[in-house]
N, C-alpha and C positions, 0 to 999 in steps of 0.2 A: 381493437384499433383506435378508440377514443382516449383508452387509458396511454398508449403511444402517443398520441397529439398531445396529451395532457403535458407529458414527459418532455417533449420537444419545447412547450410552451413554457414549462418551468425552466428549462436548460436556456434557453434565448432570454428569459426576463433576468435569469441571472448573470448570462454574458450581459446585456442591456446594461446591469446595475453596475457590474465590474468597469465596465468601458468608462461609464459616469463618474465612476468614485479616480478613476483615473485620468479622467478628461481626454477622451478620445472618442472618436467615433470612426463609422465607417457609410460608405454610400447604402441605401435603402437597399439597393439591389443585392448589395453583398448578404445583406441580413436574410433576405430572400433564398438565395443561393443556399447558405448554411441552411436554414430552416427546411428546405427541400432536401437537402444532403443525410440532417439527422432524421427527418421521417422515414427514410430507408433504413434504417439501423434498428433491431429491437435492444429495448434499451431495460436493462430488468433493475429491479428494487433491491432484490438480493445483496444482502452485504457480501462484498468480497472478502474470501478466507486470508486472516491475516499471518503473515510468515513472521514468526516471534523470531526465530532464530535471526532470519534478515533484518529484521527491526534492531535487535541486539547490537548488529556488527557497524549499525550505521550511528550510535549512540554515543556522543564523546563522555569521556573518562568523567568528569564532574557531573554529570547528566545520569549518571547511570542508578544510582539509588533511587532518585526517584521515578525514574520510568519503570523500573523494576519492582517499584512499591506498587505502581497503578497498573500493573498488569491483575488478572484476576488467576485463581488457583490454578484452572484449567492452565493459563498462558503460562504460568511459572514452570507447573509442571513440564509442560512444550519446550521452554527454554532450558529447563534441566537436562532436560532427554537430549537435546540438540548439545549442550557442553561438554555433557558426558559421551557421546557419538564422536565429538569433534577431537575430545581429550584422547580419545583410545587411537583415534587415526593420526593424530599429529604429534603426540607425545615421543619424543626421542628416545624415553627410555623404554618405551613398548618395541619399538625396534631394534633397540640395544639386547633387550632380553630374546629376541627371535635371535638375532646373531648368536648366542650363547650356546642357543637350544639347538641349534644346528651342528 
């Protein structure tokens, strides 16, 4: 439980710093309420799995090359698998082939 409290303290410190940088503040009671609410949650330090394909769809055209080069080998493989799957699902030539076969 002490690790949980450490995470709450870290979050609250980051929150206070962000508010200070933006020149905003809240009443002390609001901070207490937020801290109490955060203490009720389990906060994991495990990294959240990244969805490479979803990220790729958000990258602007001119930024794509730099984004792609920043991927690890496994992330590039995941991207290519997603691209291949999307091509098979949405390529109009694939549906035309199906019509001709039938």
